[in-house]
N, C-alpha and C positions, 0 to 999 in steps of 0.2 A: 504494500500500500504506500503510495506517495504521500508525503506530508507537504501541505501547503506552506506558504510563507507570507509575511507582511513586511511592507516598508512603512516607516513612520517618521514624522518630523516632530521634534520636541523644541520648545522655546521657553524663555524665562518670563517672569511677570510683565516686564516692560516690552516684550516681543522684539528684543534687539539682537538676540543670538539664536542661531538655529543649529540643530543636530539632526542629521538623517541617519537612520539605522535600519537594520533588517533583523528579523527574528522568525522563528517558527512558532513562538508562543507569545503573542502580543500582550496578553493579560499579565503574565509573570514579568515580562521585560519592563512594562510600564511601572509596575510596583517597584522593581529594582531601581528605576530612575527616581521615582517619587520618594523613596526611602533612603536614597544615596547609599545603596548597598556597596558600591565601589567608590569610596570617598576621594580617591585620586583621579577619578575619571573626568573627562571633559564635561559631561553633563552635571556632575556633582560640583565641580569647581565653578561653573557658570550658572548654577541653580536652575537648570533646565528641567522643570517639573510639569510642564503643560504639554500634553499631546494635542497638537492642532491639526494633524493630518495623518491618515493611514490609508493604506491600499492593500487589499488582500489579493494574492496571486495563487494560481493552482499548485505550483511547486516551489520549493525553497530555491531551486536553481534560477527560476524566473524572477523570484524576489531579489536575489543577489544581483542579477543583471539590471533590474529596475533601480535598485539602490545605487549602483555605480552610475547609472544614467542621471538620476536626480542629484547625486552629489556633485556632478559637474555643472549643474545649472547655476546661473548667476542668481543673485539675491532676488531680483525682480521676477524671474521665472518661478522660483520657489514660492514667492508670495502669491503669484497668480494661481499656482497649483493649490495652495492652501485656500485661497479665496473661492476656488471653484467648488469646494465642498463645505467650506466653513467660513463664510464671509464675516461672521462676528468674532472669529478667532477664539471660540470657546474651547475649554479643555474637554476633549472628547472622551475623557476617562469614564464619564457616566455611561456612555454607550458601550465602551469596551468592558466595563465592569459587569454589565448585564449579560455579556456572553457567557460568563461562568455559570450562570443559572439556566441557560438554555439547554 
């Protein structure tokens, strides 16, 4: 059985810094970011606690390729991507958290 993957974009309270990541378990990965599980990581140092974008893909390999593509985007293109699904830049954690109970 193939396992799917997700890419996601995290930001800080002021929406000034972005981090694009990939995972096969978005729920757990966002918890790790929110709790600063890895205190020396980029997301912990810059307090990136808000998931403002995510995209599910059928396989982890496709997710990795998509992450590489999005990481190359200029800031404006990342912002357009976020705006396409989340124009208010709300923390999508509420939606992701509900997945655990489905």
